[in-house]
C-alpha positions in Angstrom: 11.4 44.2 127.8 11.3 45.9 124.4 14.6 47.3 123.0 15.5 49.0 119.8 15.0 46.6 117.2 13.9 43.6 119.4 13.2 42.5 123.0 15.0 40.9 125.9 13.8 39.0 129.0 13.1 41.2 132.0 14.5 40.3 135.3 11.1 38.8 136.2 11.2 36.7 133.0 14.7 35.5 133.8 13.8 34.4 137.3 10.7 32.7 136.1 12.5 30.9 133.3 15.2 29.8 135.8 12.6 28.4 138.3 10.6 26.7 135.6 13.8 25.1 134.3 14.7 23.7 137.7 11.1 22.5 138.1 11.2 20.4 134.9 14.4 18.6 135.8 13.7 15.1 137.2 10.0 16.0 137.4 9.0 12.3 137.5 11.1 11.7 140.4 9.9 14.8 142.3 6.3 13.8 141.7 6.8 10.3 142.9 8.5 11.6 146.1 5.8 14.1 146.6 3.1 11.3 146.4 5.0 9.3 149.0 5.3 12.3 151.4 1.6 13.1 150.8 0.8 9.6 152.2 2.4 10.7 155.5 0.2 13.8 155.8 -3.1 13.2 157.7 -6.2 15.4 157.7 -6.0 18.1 160.4 -2.2 18.3 160.5 -0.1 21.4 160.6 2.8 21.1 158.3 5.6 23.4 157.1 7.0 23.4 153.5 10.4 24.5 152.7 11.2 26.3 149.4 12.2 24.3 146.4 10.8 22.4 143.4 10.3 19.0 145.2 8.4 20.7 148.0 6.3 22.5 145.4 5.4 19.2 144.0 4.6 18.0 147.5 2.3 21.0 147.9 0.3 19.9 144.8 0.2 16.4 146.1 -1.4 17.4 149.5 -3.8 20.0 148.0 -6.8 17.7 148.4 -6.2 16.6 152.0 -8.8 18.2 154.3 -8.3 20.4 157.3 -4.6 21.1 156.8 -2.7 24.1 158.0 0.3 24.8 155.8 3.2 27.2 156.7 5.6 28.2 154.0 8.1 31.0 152.8 7.7 29.9 149.1 5.7 32.2 146.9 5.4 29.4 144.4 3.9 27.1 147.0 1.6 29.9 148.1 0.4 30.3 144.5 -0.2 26.6 144.2 -2.3 26.3 147.4 -4.1 29.6 147.3 -7.3 28.2 145.8 -7.6 25.2 148.1 -10.4 26.0 150.3 -9.6 23.0 152.7 -6.3 24.4 153.5 -5.3 27.2 156.0 -2.3 28.7 154.3 0.1 30.9 156.3 2.8 32.7 154.3 5.6 33.6 156.7 6.9 37.1 156.2 10.5 38.0 155.1 12.6 39.5 152.4 12.0 38.4 148.9 15.0 36.8 147.3 16.0 38.4 144.0 16.8 35.3 142.1 14.0 32.9 143.4 10.4 33.2 144.4 10.6 32.8 148.1 11.3 34.7 151.4 14.1 34.6 153.9 15.8 36.9 156.5 15.4 37.7 160.2 11.7 38.3 159.9 11.0 34.9 158.4 13.2 33.2 161.0 11.5 35.0 163.8 8.0 34.3 162.5 8.7 30.5 162.2 9.4 30.4 166.0 5.8 31.4 166.8 4.5 28.1 165.4 4.6 24.4 166.2 3.9 21.9 163.3 3.5 18.2 163.2 5.7 17.8 160.2 8.3 19.9 158.4 9.1 18.9 154.8 12.5 20.3 153.8 14.5 20.2 150.6 18.2 20.4 149.9 20.5 21.2 147.0 22.9 18.4 148.0 23.1 15.6 150.7 26.3 13.9 151.9 27.2 11.7 154.9 27.7 15.0 156.7 24.0 16.2 156.2 21.9 18.2 153.9 23.2 21.3 152.2 21.9 24.4 150.4 23.4 27.1 148.3 22.1 30.1 150.2 22.8 31.0 153.8 19.4 32.8 154.3 17.5 29.8 153.1 19.6 27.5 155.3 18.6 29.5 158.4 14.9 29.4 157.5 15.1 25.7 156.9 16.8 25.2 160.2 14.0 27.2 161.9 11.3 25.2 160.2 12.9 21.9 161.3 13.4 23.1 164.9 9.6 24.1 165.1 8.4 20.7 164.0 7.7 17.4 165.8 9.1 15.4 162.8 11.3 16.4 159.8 11.2 14.8 156.5 14.0 15.5 153.9 12.7 15.4 150.3 15.5 15.0 147.8 15.7 13.2 144.4 18.6 10.8 144.0 20.7 13.2 142.0 21.2 15.5 145.1 23.4 12.8 146.7 26.0 13.4 144.0 26.3 17.2 144.5 27.9 19.7 146.7 26.5 23.1 148.1 27.7 25.9 150.2 26.1 25.5 153.6 24.8 22.7 155.7 21.4 23.3 157.2 20.6 20.0 158.8 22.5 17.0 159.9 21.0 13.5 160.0 20.4 13.6 163.8 17.8 16.3 163.0 16.0 14.4 160.3 13.5 11.6 161.0 12.8 10.4 157.5 14.4 10.7 154.1 12.2 10.2 151.0 14.0 9.8 147.8 13.7 7.8 144.6 15.0 4.3 143.7 17.6 5.8 141.3 20.1 6.1 144.4 23.2 4.0 143.5 24.5 1.3 145.9 27.3 3.5 147.1 24.8 6.1 148.4 22.5 3.6 149.9 25.3 2.0 151.8 25.9 5.2 153.9 22.4 6.5 153.8 20.8 3.4 155.4 23.3 3.9 158.2 22.8 7.6 158.6 20.0 7.4 161.2 16.7 8.4 159.7 14.3 6.0 158.2 14.8 6.0 154.4 12.0 5.5 151.8 13.2 4.7 148.2 10.2 5.5 145.9 9.8 3.7 142.5 9.6 5.9 139.5 7.5 4.7 136.6 9.7 3.9 133.7 12.9 4.4 135.6 15.5 1.8 136.8 15.6 0.9 140.5 19.4 1.5 140.7 21.2 4.2 138.9 24.5 3.4 137.2 27.6 4.2 139.3 28.7 7.2 137.2 28.7 10.9 137.8 25.6 12.8 136.7 25.5 15.0 133.6 26.3 18.7 134.5 
């Protein structure tokens, strides 16, 4: 946006910059997780993809699988899959969030209930022994609806999310069938995660150690 003597980022620019910045953080881990999840997706499946940068990488990883039906509330995922002729893409309606390219609200939640999918791939901003958490109540409600409408639920989170906190719990581990994360999970996390209930896949990341140091992450 031009101003007297210069220019500033518009709101659109700020939102896009923020999303791109999140997308670039731990990109290698997210891509490794996405490839592992893509191996679970079979031709002809109906799947739902939650909003987030790890699920966006998953969308890119499944783009070549034939005969898929993909449901999502993410505008970024819609953009990534729009040109894939082998995918039937369903963008669930809703209210556009002002600080992120996705949809939420009562309309999105209601629309989800009209579908049944083989697999829901759900992200999180944090994960603790109490479950998976996100920072937004509206997104939490949509994630819960996606999980409730699926035969199987996969939680896709990189290892740094196990050292974070967030506002609202959207899933507990009794609702999750499989967790896919990277091998950077420290031993203290693996100890409780392996006992939480779901199957857990620790995905190797090229060039990264299998176990992270037992220290707090950089903020």
